[in-house]
C-alpha positions, 0 to 999 in steps of 0.5 A: 853204654850197654856192652854186649855182654853181661854176667851174672853170679848165681851164688844158690847154684854156684855158677856165674852165667855170662851171655854174649849178644851182638859184636863180642870184642876183647876190650868189652870182655876185658871190662866185664871180667874186671867188674866180675873180679871185683863183684862181691859175690866173686870167689875163685873157682866158680864154675862159668856158663858162657852163652854164645848163642846170640853173637853176630861176630866176634873180634879175631885177634888171637895174640891179644886174646892169649894175653887176655886169657893169661891174665884171667888165669892168673886171678882165676888160679889164686889159691890153687882154685880151677874153673869149670867153663862151659861154652854153649855155641849152638851157631855156627859163628858161636861154635867158631868163637868157642873154639877160639877161646878154647885154644887160647886156654891151651897150656893155662891152668885154671880153667877147664873149658868144654864145648857144646851145642845143646843147652840141657847138656851144658847145664848137666855138665855143671851139674845143675838141676835146671834143664834150660837157662830160662829156669836158672835163678836169674834177677835180670833174664 
């Protein structure tokens, strides 16, 4: 079964691109994070681009979201690394989801979250030369 999210590690530009679509759930997010954490290309401190432009809705369970984020932070913080995470959320529902996620990071070290509604700005914040997501060096577009 295809989860409504996928990630791709782009080692040549030091970025992890995560795209959600449809209904975003915590269970599927946790499963995808576990797969990412076991990926041979995983490295602590990788920057992340979270594309929320295609979600229709998301699970609203803030206590479980905080637990998931704490577990992720513990893993990401290994060896004292920090990760810049840019949330691209050009829609009302994506923006609301991003705000919820960013609030869940409060008090946790390891992740620096930023929210933008502009694709070019998201990429510029991450320091990559590409100006649109379609130009990222992804295997599966």
